[in-house]
C-alpha positions in Angstrom: -6.1 -6.4 25.1 -4.7 -6.8 21.0 -5.2 -3.3 19.7 -3.5 -1.4 17.6 -2.8 2.3 19.6 -0.3 3.6 17.7 3.5 3.6 15.7 6.8 4.3 17.2 9.8 4.4 16.5 13.5 3.2 18.6 15.8 5.8 19.8 19.8 5.2 20.5 20.9 3.6 22.4 17.7 1.1 21.6 15.5 0.9 24.4 13.5 3.5 23.6 10.2 5.0 21.7 9.7 7.7 20.5 5.6 8.7 19.7 2.8 10.6 19.9 1.7 11.0 23.7 -1.8 11.6 22.0 -1.2 7.9 21.0 -0.7 6.0 25.0 -2.6 9.2 26.8 -6.5 9.7 27.1 -8.5 11.3 29.0 -10.5 9.4 30.0 -8.2 7.6 32.0 -6.1 9.6 35.2 -2.9 7.2 34.4 -1.0 4.9 32.0 -2.4 0.9 31.6 -0.1 -0.7 33.4 -1.2 -3.6 30.0 0.7 -1.5 27.3 3.3 -3.9 25.0 5.4 -2.9 22.3 5.9 -5.2 19.6 8.7 -5.5 16.5 9.2 -6.4 13.8 10.4 -5.2 10.2 8.5 -5.7 7.3 5.4 -8.3 9.4 3.2 -8.0 11.5 5.5 -9.0 14.7 5.1 -11.8 17.5 8.0 -10.9 20.1 7.1 -7.7 22.7 8.3 -5.8 25.3 7.2 -3.8 28.1 7.2 0.1 29.5 9.1 0.9 32.0 8.4 4.8 32.3 6.6 7.5 29.6 8.1 11.4 29.6 5.4 13.4 28.2 6.3 16.8 25.8 6.3 19.4 28.8 2.8 21.3 27.4 1.8 18.6 26.5 -2.4 18.8 27.6 -5.4 15.1 27.3 -7.4 17.0 26.3 -7.0 19.2 24.4 -6.7 18.8 20.6 -4.2 19.2 18.7 -2.1 19.9 21.5 1.5 22.2 21.7 4.3 19.4 22.5 2.3 16.2 21.4 5.3 13.9 21.1 6.8 11.0 24.3 9.3 9.3 24.9 8.7 5.9 26.0 11.9 3.5 28.0 11.6 0.1 27.5 11.9 -2.9 29.7 15.3 -4.2 27.1 17.1 -3.1 24.0 14.9 -4.1 20.9 18.2 -3.4 18.8 18.6 -6.8 19.2 15.6 -8.4 16.5 16.6 -9.1 13.5 16.6 -6.4 11.2 15.4 -3.2 13.8 17.4 -0.7 14.2 17.9 2.7 15.6 16.7 6.5 14.1 18.5 9.1 13.3 16.6 12.0 14.2 17.2 15.1 12.1 17.8 18.2 13.9 15.9 21.0 11.6 13.7 23.0 14.2 12.3 25.9 11.7 9.0 26.2 10.9 7.6 25.7 7.6 11.6 24.4 6.5 9.3 21.1 4.6 7.0 22.3 2.9 6.9 21.4 -0.7 8.8 18.1 0.2 7.5 14.7 0.5 8.2 13.0 3.6 7.8 8.6 4.2 5.6 7.5 6.8 5.4 3.7 7.3 2.4 2.0 10.4 0.4 -1.0 11.3 -2.4 1.3 11.2 -6.2 0.2 8.9 -6.0 0.3 5.4 -9.5 2.5 4.4 -12.7 3.3 5.1 -13.2 0.1 5.5 -11.2 -1.3 8.7 -9.1 -3.2 7.1 -6.0 -4.1 8.8 -2.5 -5.5 7.2 -0.6 -7.6 8.4 2.8 -6.5 6.5 5.0 -2.6 7.6 2.6 -0.2 5.1 3.9 3.1 4.2 2.6 6.3 1.6 3.8 9.2 0.8 3.3 12.8 2.6 3.2 16.3 1.3 4.5 19.1 3.1 2.0 22.0 3.6 2.2 25.2 5.6 1.4 24.3 9.3 -1.8 27.0 9.1 -3.3 24.8 6.0 -3.7 22.4 9.2 -5.5 24.7 11.4 -8.2 25.6 9.0 -9.5 22.6 9.4 -9.8 22.3 12.9 -11.7 25.0 13.3 -15.2 23.0 13.9 -13.4 20.8 16.4 -13.9 20.9 20.1 -11.0 21.4 23.5 -9.2 22.1 20.1 -6.0 24.2 20.4 -6.9 27.8 20.0 -3.5 28.6 18.4 -0.8 27.0 16.1 1.7 25.3 18.2 5.4 25.5 17.8 7.1 22.4 16.6 4.4 20.8 13.9 4.5 20.0 10.5 1.6 19.8 7.8 0.7 16.9 5.1 -1.9 17.3 2.6 -2.6 14.9 0.0 -4.8 15.3 -3.2 -4.2 11.8 -4.4 -6.8 9.4 -2.5 -4.0 8.6 0.0 -3.1 9.2 3.2 -2.7 7.8 7.5 -5.7 6.0 9.3 -6.5 4.9 13.4 -3.5 3.1 14.1 -0.7 5.2 12.5 -0.3 8.1 15.2 3.2 7.8 16.6 4.9 6.3 13.3 7.6 7.5 12.3 7.8 10.6 9.3 11.2 10.4 7.2 12.7 12.5 5.0 14.4 10.4 1.6 17.4 12.1 0.5 20.3 9.5 -0.9 19.0 6.9 0.0 19.4 8.4 3.5 16.4 8.4 5.9 15.8 10.9 8.3 13.5 10.5 10.5 11.2 14.7 10.8 8.5 13.5 12.4 5.8 12.0 14.1 2.9 11.5 13.8 -0.1 13.7 15.7 -2.7 14.0 14.8 -5.1 13.1 11.1 -7.3 15.6 10.5 -9.5 15.5 8.6 -10.2 11.5 9.8 -14.0 12.4 11.5 -15.9 9.6 12.3 -13.6 7.8 9.1 -10.6 5.7 9.9 -8.6 7.9 8.0 -8.1 11.0 5.5 -5.9 12.9 4.0 -4.7 16.4 6.0 -2.3 15.6 9.1 -0.6 16.9 11.5 3.1 16.3 12.6 5.0 16.9 15.4 8.6 17.6 14.5 11.3 16.4 15.6 13.8 18.5 15.3 12.4 21.3 17.3 12.6 18.5 20.6 15.7 17.8 20.2 16.7 18.9 24.0 13.7 17.1 25.4 14.3 14.4 22.8 18.1 14.2 24.1 17.4 14.8 28.2 15.5 11.5 28.3 18.3 9.8 27.6 19.6 6.7 29.7 
């Protein structure tokens, strides 16, 4: 089908994608669906689609747990995506320390729902997320069923109080830090904590890519 399942970003040399494992897995099926397609474009919903050759999940990822550790996945594509105009490879951060980005603002872009009315965008949507201490995200998940009982390593927590946040379909989307006009990939969206039955939420768990540097580089082919 044409469901917008999640976002991702392109890794060098151009035929790999980085996303969250949660995005492309489910406790309701034993194997990945064979009809997953990956669409590419710079600013609008694109029409060019690629297919998946292989996927590697984080070593300790558990699809049955909310906020599982190692919520990260590298997807091998059937061809190089940088041949498409406007598509570039991301530069991953190597910062791995917990709470290293607290107090900073990060940028995330995706094609998820625009609001709780269930409106899907045609153009790429970007917003700014404020980083807080990681404990904040996990205090708000105490009522979740089948959740991880400990704060997993390699995560960033963001919480906005200005009404902005992320929505269904933004999972796996790339999260960037901008400094002096240069954008560095610091994470991928893992879980929108307070989305509940709504489309959107303002508290977001992000998988910190610097913590998984060896995993990402180990899946280079």
